[in-house]
Structure formats: C-alpha cells, structure tokens
C-alpha positions as CSV (number, residue, x, y, z in Angstrom):
1,M,0.1,0.0,0.0
2,P,1.5,3.5,-0.9
3,V,2.9,5.5,2.0
4,G,0.2,8.4,1.4
5,L,-2.8,6.0,1.5
6,T,-1.4,4.3,4.6
7,R,-1.2,7.7,6.4
8,L,-4.8,8.7,5.1
9,M,-6.1,5.3,6.3
10,G,-4.4,5.9,9.7
11,R,-6.0,9.4,9.9
12,V,-9.5,8.4,9.1
13,F,-9.2,5.0,10.9
14,P,-6.9,5.6,13.8
15,H,-8.2,2.5,15.6
16,G,-9.6,0.7,12.6
17,P,-12.8,0.7,10.7
18,L,-14.5,-1.2,13.4
19,D,-14.1,1.6,15.8
20,V,-15.8,4.1,13.5
21,L,-18.7,1.7,13.1
22,R,-18.9,1.4,16.9
23,Q,-19.2,5.2,17.2
24,V,-21.7,5.6,14.6
25,L,-23.8,2.8,16.1
26,L,-23.5,4.5,19.6
27,F,-24.8,7.8,18.4
28,A,-27.5,6.1,16.2
29,S,-28.8,4.1,19.2
30,A,-29.0,7.3,21.2
31,Y,-31.1,9.0,18.5
32,Y,-33.3,6.0,18.1
33,A,-34.0,6.2,21.8
34,Y,-34.8,9.8,21.4
35,R,-37.4,9.0,18.6
36,L,-39.0,6.5,21.0
37,T,-39.5,9.1,23.6
38,R,-41.3,11.1,21.0
39,G,-43.8,8.0,20.7
40,A,-44.4,8.0,24.2
41,I,-45.6,11.5,24.6
42,D,-47.1,12.2,21.1
43,D,-50.7,11.9,22.0
44,P,-53.4,14.5,23.0
45,Q,-52.8,13.8,26.7
46,G,-49.1,14.3,26.2
47,A,-49.5,17.6,24.5
48,T,-51.9,18.7,27.2
49,T,-49.3,17.9,29.9
50,A,-46.5,19.6,27.9
51,F,-48.5,22.9,27.7
52,Q,-49.3,22.6,31.5
53,N,-45.6,22.2,32.2
54,A,-44.9,25.2,30.0
55,R,-47.3,27.3,31.9
56,H,-45.5,26.1,35.1
57,L,-42.2,27.3,33.9
58,I,-43.7,30.6,32.9
59,S,-45.0,31.0,36.3
60,I,-41.8,30.2,37.8
61,E,-39.9,32.7,35.5
62,Q,-42.5,35.4,36.2
63,A,-42.2,35.0,40.0
64,T,-38.3,35.0,39.7
65,G,-38.2,38.0,37.1
66,L,-36.5,35.6,34.5
67,F,-39.5,35.9,32.1
68,I,-37.4,37.8,29.5
69,E,-38.1,35.5,26.5
70,P,-40.6,37.8,24.7
71,T,-38.2,40.9,25.2
72,V,-35.2,39.0,23.8
73,Q,-37.3,37.8,20.8
74,T,-38.7,41.3,20.0
75,W,-35.2,42.9,20.4
76,S,-33.6,40.2,18.1
77,G,-36.6,40.8,15.6
78,G,-35.5,44.4,15.3
79,W,-32.7,43.1,13.0
80,S,-34.0,40.7,10.6
81,F,-30.4,39.4,9.8
82,A,-30.0,38.7,13.5
83,L,-33.2,36.5,13.9
84,D,-32.3,34.8,10.4
85,G,-28.8,34.1,11.7
86,A,-30.1,32.6,15.0
87,S,-32.7,30.4,13.0
88,W,-29.8,29.2,10.7
89,I,-27.7,28.3,13.7
90,Y,-30.7,26.7,15.6
91,I,-31.4,24.5,12.4
92,N,-27.8,23.4,11.9
93,A,-26.5,23.3,15.6
94,Q,-27.6,19.7,16.3
95,T,-26.5,18.4,12.9
96,T,-24.0,20.2,10.8
97,I,-22.1,21.7,13.6
98,C,-22.2,18.9,16.1
99,L,-21.3,16.3,13.5
100,A,-18.5,18.6,12.0
101,A,-17.3,19.0,15.5
102,L,-17.4,15.4,16.4
103,I,-15.6,14.3,13.2
104,Y,-13.0,17.0,13.7
105,M,-12.2,15.7,17.3
106,Y,-12.0,12.0,16.0
107,L,-9.7,12.7,13.2
108,F,-7.3,15.2,14.6
109,H,-7.7,14.9,18.5
110,N,-8.7,11.2,18.7
111,E,-7.2,10.7,22.1
112,R,-9.7,13.3,23.4
113,F,-12.7,12.1,21.3
114,Y,-13.8,9.5,23.6
115,F,-14.1,11.7,26.7
116,V,-16.3,14.0,24.7
117,R,-18.4,11.2,23.3
118,N,-18.9,9.8,26.9
119,M,-20.3,13.4,27.8
120,F,-22.6,13.3,24.8
121,I,-23.8,9.8,25.6
122,V,-24.5,10.7,29.3
123,G,-26.2,14.0,28.3
124,M,-28.5,12.4,25.9
125,A,-29.4,9.7,28.4
126,I,-30.3,12.6,31.0
127,A,-32.2,14.3,28.5
128,L,-34.4,11.5,27.6
129,V,-35.6,11.1,31.2
130,G,-36.4,14.8,31.2
131,Y,-38.4,14.4,28.1
132,L,-40.3,11.6,29.4
133,L,-41.0,12.9,32.8
134,Y,-41.3,16.6,31.9
135,P,-42.6,17.1,28.3
136,T,-42.8,20.9,27.7
137,A,-44.2,23.1,25.0
138,P,-41.8,25.6,23.7
139,P,-42.4,29.4,23.7
140,R,-43.3,29.5,19.9
141,F,-46.5,27.5,20.9
142,F,-47.7,30.6,22.8
143,P,-48.6,33.3,20.3
144,E,-50.8,34.9,22.5
145,L,-47.9,35.8,24.7
146,G,-46.2,37.6,21.7
147,F,-44.1,34.7,20.5
148,Q,-43.3,33.9,16.8
149,D,-41.9,30.7,15.3
150,A,-38.8,32.4,13.8
151,V,-37.4,29.0,12.3
152,S,-40.8,28.7,10.4
153,D,-40.6,32.3,9.2
154,F,-37.1,31.6,8.2
155,T,-37.5,28.4,6.3
156,G,-41.0,28.7,5.0
157,V,-41.8,25.4,6.6
158,D,-44.5,25.0,9.0
159,H,-43.4,23.2,12.2
160,N,-46.8,21.8,12.6
161,D,-46.7,19.9,9.2
162,V,-47.0,16.3,10.0
163,K,-44.0,15.3,7.8
164,V,-41.8,17.9,9.6
165,N,-43.1,16.9,13.1
166,A,-42.1,13.2,12.3
167,L,-38.6,14.1,12.3
168,F,-38.5,15.6,15.9
169,N,-40.1,15.8,19.1
170,P,-41.8,19.3,19.6
171,Y,-42.1,18.9,23.3
172,A,-38.4,17.9,23.9
173,A,-37.6,21.2,25.6
174,V,-36.4,20.3,29.2
175,P,-33.5,20.2,29.2
176,S,-32.1,22.2,26.1
177,M,-29.7,19.9,24.3
178,H,-28.9,22.7,22.0
179,C,-27.5,24.5,25.2
180,C,-26.0,21.3,26.6
181,N,-24.3,20.2,23.4
182,A,-23.1,23.8,22.7
183,L,-21.2,23.7,26.0
184,L,-19.9,20.2,25.6
185,I,-18.5,21.1,22.0
186,G,-17.4,24.8,23.1
187,W,-15.5,23.6,26.2
188,S,-13.9,20.8,24.2
189,L,-12.9,22.8,21.2
190,A,-11.8,25.8,23.2
191,Q,-9.0,23.5,24.6
192,M,-8.2,21.8,21.3
193,V,-7.8,24.5,18.7
194,K,-4.7,26.6,18.5
195,W,-5.8,29.8,16.5
196,R,-6.8,32.3,19.2
197,P,-9.8,33.7,17.5
198,A,-11.3,30.2,17.2
199,R,-10.6,29.6,20.8
200,I,-12.5,32.7,21.8
201,F,-15.3,31.8,19.5
202,W,-15.8,28.3,21.0
203,A,-15.5,29.8,24.5
204,V,-18.5,32.1,23.7
205,Y,-20.4,29.6,21.7
206,P,-22.6,28.3,24.6
207,L,-23.7,32.0,25.3
208,I,-24.6,32.5,21.6
209,M,-26.7,29.4,21.7
210,C,-28.5,30.5,24.8
211,W,-29.4,33.5,22.8
212,V,-30.4,31.6,19.8
213,V,-32.9,29.1,21.6
214,V,-34.4,32.0,23.1
215,A,-34.6,34.3,20.2
216,T,-36.2,31.8,18.0
217,G,-38.7,30.8,20.6
218,N,-37.7,27.3,20.7
219,H,-36.7,27.2,24.4
220,W,-37.5,28.9,27.7
221,L,-34.7,30.4,29.7
222,L,-35.0,27.8,32.4
223,D,-34.5,25.1,29.6
224,A,-31.2,26.7,28.8
225,F,-30.1,26.7,32.6
226,L,-31.2,23.0,32.8
227,G,-29.1,22.3,29.6
228,A,-26.1,23.7,31.3
229,A,-26.7,21.6,34.3
230,T,-26.9,18.4,32.1
231,A,-23.7,19.5,30.6
232,G,-22.1,19.7,34.1
233,L,-23.5,16.4,35.2
234,S,-22.2,14.9,31.7
235,F,-18.8,16.3,32.3
236,Y,-18.4,14.8,35.9
237,A,-19.8,11.5,34.7
238,A,-17.3,11.4,31.9
239,R,-14.6,12.3,34.3
240,W,-15.5,9.4,36.6
241,L,-15.6,6.9,33.7
242,A,-12.1,8.3,32.8
243,Q,-11.0,7.0,36.1
244,K,-11.9,3.4,35.1
245,R,-9.9,3.5,31.7
246,P,-7.6,6.6,32.0
247,E,-5.6,5.3,29.0
248,A,-8.7,5.4,26.6
249,W,-11.4,7.6,28.2
250,A,-9.5,10.4,29.9
251,F,-9.5,14.0,28.3
252,S,-5.8,13.8,28.3
253,P,-5.2,10.0,28.3
254,A,-2.2,8.5,30.5
255,K,0.6,7.3,28.6
256,A,1.5,3.7,28.9
257,T,4.7,3.2,30.9
258,A,7.1,0.3,30.5
C-alpha cells in the first residue's frame, strides 16, 4: 500500500474501521432512543401535559423575574439578519455543527474524542429522562404571549406539518440539548484549537446558543439553565468513567509506561 494512502487510512481509521462503526452505532442508538420518547408523549394527553408544564415554567420565571423571552425575541427581531442568523444556527446546531465538531475531534484529536463522546452519551441519557418525565411546549406555541416561530418564518416550513413533526419531538424542551451540546462542544474545542480567535469563539459559543434558542422561540430560559446543568453532570460522569479507563477515556489519556 502506498505510504500516502497508509497515512490517510491511519488518519481516518486511527483505531480501525470497526471503531468508526462502533461510534456511529452508539450515536445512532441514542437518536433512536430519542425517537422512542417522541412516541411515548405524542398523543393528546401528552400535549396537554406539555402545555401545563410550560405554563408552570412561565409562572416560575415570572415569579423570579426571569421571564425575559418575549423581550429577547422582540429585540432580536429588530434586526432581521440577526433573527435569520439565529434560525440558521438553530437548524444546524444539532446536525451540521455537532457532526462536524465530532468528526474533527475524531480525526485530529482522537485521544480526546472518547471523553467527549462519553459526555454526549450521558447528556442524551439525562435528556431522555427529562423528556419523558417533563414534556414541555416551547415558547413558539404561545403566540398569545407575543412569541413567533422564527425558524418557520425563516425556512417557510410549518413546524406543525405532519411530515416535519415526524423528524423531531416538539415537546423535547427540558433540558435544552442545544445549550447542553453547545457547552460540551465549546468547552472541548476551546482547549483543542490553537488559533486564538477560534478558541475565543468556541468559548463564547454556549452563550450564543443560549441567545439562539430563546430568540427563535424554541426554549425557555430555564430550559437553557437545565441544559447547562445537564452538561455539568455529563462532564463529571465522563470524568468518573475516565478513572476506570484513563488510557482510553480520559480527556488527556495517561501514557503507557514500561
């Protein structure tokens, strides 16, 4: 095999093709579990509970002075490019951005990928419990409070369309995995990339995402806080797992000694 091809194979498959397949299956299984939770609450009673829970969150935020979502969305809507940019980020955050970040870590920082992977898996497991126990309707379902569906306005696709709803769980709001994953990616990449502007961007990326989910009417502020808490729990769980296999699962794996 030519030297160049050997190096390329070593870059793409640092632990062999089976390891790549293993990672894909892990994330695919997590997504399938997520789809199952949708079926568990996708009925009239589940929708009623989701709206009741949302009103409960509104009451908590109003009582604590945190009900700023209408103000944030109105302010953001003053600049159409800002709201369109937020919508684009929201659409791509869990797909293009997350996948690109994970692939980059696997290919160029493979020794740290497994710690990040473990954080993601734990975070998704926590989120599934939250979605089952506390389904919550997002702000965009409350136009009477002044909210608009910014993503639908941006794409021209109605969120309530049956074909669109088949792809995601409209009541999977608590915790906000957009915010959780933004923290997991931002924290990781801020320590991996060397270019200073990129490090700064990834450090503030979670704050950008917090604005995005609120400005687009897809999450309550408390959802974002709980997403951050989920990221924190995921980090400590991954660190605990790393103690079991420090040579493979630590963020900075221990080097083998003779």
